[in-house]
C-alpha positions in Angstrom: 12.7 16.1 25.0 11.9 16.1 21.3 10.7 13.0 19.4 13.9 12.9 17.5 16.0 12.7 20.7 13.6 10.1 22.2 13.8 8.0 19.0 17.6 8.2 18.9 17.8 7.1 22.5 15.3 4.3 22.0 17.2 3.2 18.9 20.4 2.7 21.0 18.4 0.7 23.6 16.8 -1.5 20.9 20.3 -2.2 19.3 21.7 -3.2 22.7 18.7 -5.4 23.6 18.6 -7.1 20.2 14.8 -6.6 19.9 14.5 -6.9 16.1 10.9 -5.7 15.7 11.5 -2.7 18.0 14.7 -1.9 16.2 13.0 -2.1 12.8 10.0 0.1 13.9 12.2 2.7 15.5 14.4 2.9 12.4 11.4 3.5 10.3 10.3 6.3 12.6 13.8 7.7 12.5 13.7 7.6 8.7 10.5 9.6 8.7 12.0 12.2 10.9 15.1 12.5 8.8 12.9 12.8 5.7 11.1 15.7 7.3 14.4 17.4 8.2 15.6 17.1 4.6 12.2 18.2 3.2 13.2 21.8 3.0 10.7 23.0 5.5 13.4 25.3 6.8 12.2 25.0 10.4 12.5 22.9 13.5 10.0 20.0 13.9 7.2 21.0 16.2 4.7 18.9 18.2 2.2 18.9 15.3 4.9 17.6 12.9 5.9 14.9 15.4 2.3 13.9 15.9 1.7 13.8 12.1 4.7 11.4 11.6 3.5 9.1 14.4 -0.1 9.0 13.2 1.0 8.3 9.7 3.2 5.4 10.8 0.3 4.1 12.9 -2.1 4.3 10.1 0.2 2.4 7.8 0.4 -0.4 10.3 -3.4 -0.5 10.8 -3.9 -0.7 7.1 -1.3 -3.4 6.7 -2.9 -5.4 9.6 -6.3 -5.2 7.9 -4.8 -6.3 4.5 -2.9 -9.2 6.0 -5.9 -10.4 8.0 -8.0 -10.4 4.9 -5.3 -12.3 3.1 -5.0 -14.9 5.8 -1.4 -13.9 6.6 -1.8 -13.9 10.4 2.0 -14.1 11.1 2.5 -10.8 9.2 -0.5 -9.2 10.8 0.9 -10.1 14.2 4.2 -8.4 13.4 2.4 -5.3 12.3 0.4 -5.3 15.5 3.6 -5.4 17.5 5.0 -2.5 15.5 1.7 -0.6 16.0 2.0 -1.1 19.8 5.5 0.3 19.7 4.4 3.4 17.7 1.4 3.9 20.0 3.8 4.1 23.0 5.1 7.4 21.5 1.7 8.8 20.9 -0.2 10.8 23.6 -2.6 8.8 25.8 -5.9 8.3 23.9 -9.1 9.7 25.3 -11.7 7.2 26.4 -15.1 7.1 24.6 -16.6 8.7 27.7 -14.1 11.5 27.6 -14.8 12.0 23.9 -18.6 12.0 24.5 -18.2 14.7 27.2 -16.2 16.9 24.9 -18.7 16.4 22.1 -21.7 17.2 24.4 -20.0 20.4 25.6 -19.1 21.4 22.0 -22.7 20.8 20.8 -23.9 23.3 23.5 -21.1 25.8 22.8 -21.7 26.0 19.1 -25.5 25.8 19.5 -25.7 22.8 17.1 -29.3 22.1 15.9 -28.9 18.7 14.3 -26.8 16.6 11.9 -26.4 19.6 9.6 -24.0 21.1 12.1 -21.7 18.1 12.1 -18.8 19.9 10.4 -18.9 22.7 12.9 -18.9 20.3 15.8 -16.3 17.9 14.4 -13.9 20.7 13.7 -14.1 22.1 17.2 -13.9 18.6 18.8 -10.9 17.5 16.7 -9.0 20.7 17.6 -9.6 20.1 21.3 -8.8 16.4 21.2 -5.8 16.8 18.8 -3.9 13.5 18.8 -5.9 12.1 21.6 -8.7 10.5 19.7 -9.3 8.6 16.5 -11.4 10.6 14.1 -13.6 7.7 13.2 -14.7 7.2 16.8 -15.3 11.0 17.2 -17.4 11.0 14.1 -19.5 8.1 15.3 -20.1 9.8 18.7 -20.9 13.2 17.0 -23.4 11.5 14.6 -25.1 9.7 17.5 -25.4 12.8 19.7 -26.5 15.1 16.9 -29.1 12.5 15.9 -30.7 12.9 19.3 -31.3 16.6 18.8 
């Protein structure tokens, strides 16, 4: 089932349940999907496009949470956290740090990395393998740590 179909189904459920935050969040995701469809891409939305929309929405929420917390607006930060939780429910299950570390170690061996100078090579390969399943900042930290040991 496509993300668009899932979102439309969830939208109906949110309207029926009266959950305002869920409804608002799903409407914003639906707006992003509609925007993509009208963008003139002249193609069907694929998994990469769906992932990009969800990650973009999640990043906006994370940034907003950070800004609200710095400004002492805890009630608004809490609302953004709830929205982020809803968005994360549509994203693929995130890999654990241990799973990421295993992929990084395997990749370091496969590309014959010789130190921190090969970070780009390792990062590119790891991010392709973990596409959508890991935060780039966490992957970067693990890659730096492991390459630093060489």
